[in-house]
N, C-alpha and C positions, 0 to 999 in steps of 0.2 A: 616657236613663236606662239604660243600663247603669255611665257616671260617674257616677251620681249611690247608685246601691246600693251600686258598688265602695265609695263614699266614706264611704258608711256603713257598710258592712262593715268596713271600711279602720280608719275611729275607735270605731268600738268595742271591733276588736282592738288598736286602742293604748293605748285607755280600760282598758281590762285589763292591760295587761304594768304602766298608772302606778299604779293601785289592787291592784297582787297586791305577799302578805309581803316578796319576791326584791325586788324592786324601793322598798323602805318602809327597807329595810337603807341605799341612799344618802343618805335624806331624814333618818336617824338619827346616821350617824354626822357626814356631812357638814352636815345641817342643813337643806338645800333637793336638789331631785332637779328633771334637768331633763326642759322643762315637752314630750314628745310629739308633743302635740295643736295646738300650736303647729308648731313647724316644720314637722310635715304641713301647717294651712292658710298658713301660707307660702310650701308646696310650692306645695301647689294655686294659692293666691291669683299667685302669679310667672306659672305656666303657664299659666296661663286664664284671668288679668285682675280689671277688681273685683266685676263684675257675678256671677263664680262666686263670685270667695271671699268674696262678703256671704252671698251666697245657705249656699256649705255654711261661711263661719265661725259662722251662724246654727245652722244644723243641729246642729256639733262642739261650739256654745257650752252649746247647749241639749241636748244628752246630758250633755253636766260637769254643766250646772248641777243633771241630775235624781240623779247619784249624789255632787253634792257636798254639805257644806252649812251652805251659804255662803247667800247674800236668791235668789233662786228669780227667774232671768231675766237678773241679773248678768252672768255668763258670757257668755250668749247674746248679749245688747247686746255686751259688752267685744269677744267672737271678731264681733260684726259687724266690728262698725271696723275690726278690725283686718286683717280682711279685705279689706276696701274697700277699707283704706290698700292696702297693700302690691299689691293688686292693678294698679297705677296703674304700677308700676317693670317689669310687664310690656311692654310697648314702648317705655319710657325707660330701661335698665338693660343695657347691650351687653356683659358681663363676662360672666368663664367661672362656670357651675352654681355651680364650689366659691365664688368669692367673692362671686357673689350670694347667694346659700345663707347666709353669715354673717351678709352686710350687707343681709341682708332679714328674717331672724330678730332680731337684736340689732335693728331698729327693730319688729319684731314688739312683743318683747319690751317696751320700753320702752312701747308702749303701753298693751299688758296692767298693766304696773305704773300708768298712771298712774290708768286705768280702776279696778284698785282699789283703789288710791289714794283718788280721790271713795267707789265707794263703802260703802268701813269710812270715810272722814270722815260720812260721812250715816248712817248703820247702823249705826256703831259707837263706842267709845272710842277719842280719839287716842291713848291707848297701845298701842294695836296698829301702830301706823306705824311703830315705830321699829324691830318684830320683823318689818314686811312690810319694809323699806327692809335690813337687816341679813342676808334668809333668800331676797327676790326675789332684790334688786341685786346685794349682796354673793355671791354663792353660785349661787344661783338661772339668771341671768344667764349669767355665764363656763358653767358647763355646759352650759346651752341652745347658748349658740352653737359650742362646741367638738364636740358634738354633732349640727350642722348640715349643715356638709359631709356626715360621710358616710351619714344621713339622704334630704338632700338627694342624692346620686350613689345610694341603692340605690330613691328613689320613682320618681330618672329610668327608671332600669334599667326598670323592671316598669311604667310607666305606658307606655311604647314597645313591652316587649312585649304588654299588654292593651289599646289602645287606637285603636295602626298597625299594624294585624295586613296590613289591608285597603287598603295603603298602590297606587295605581297606577304600576306602573312608567313611570319616566320615559325614553323615547331622546336616548340624546346624541344628536342633531342637528350635533352643534357641530366633527364632524371631517370634516376635509377629505379628502377622497376624489382620488388622484389619479389619472389612468389613465396 
């Protein structure tokens, strides 16, 4: 329960940062902005698995749906799928945290672009696809991937402080005692 509340509060904080006018300056100057919620979801899915990734992805997507002007529920479904698929790498990827952050975020962002493409092709004019490809694929993807490594390190440090305080100390009984 503590993790769910922390995830929701962190998602709201990241959403406030993404919606701030200062953060919009990045979008104005570059044409797109990094997706902090996607990076956070990639971290959660990678650390805690598919089930938690899907649940938290749905919650994060629903929070983003509430404040965005897109078709309601589209981000919830897209982020649910991202969380589910990225959770498969939890036990299958044995690389360092920085490299994992880049790889996992790259895959998650590509899933997001495919999901947005499907939503735009169903509910909107296909002329918006060129805008999606230019802004999300060529600008948003590199920005998000570059930002993913430091964010993964920050999230890992904070999660270890919050959730792993009550570790049981393990006695090292492998020492050889010679008398």
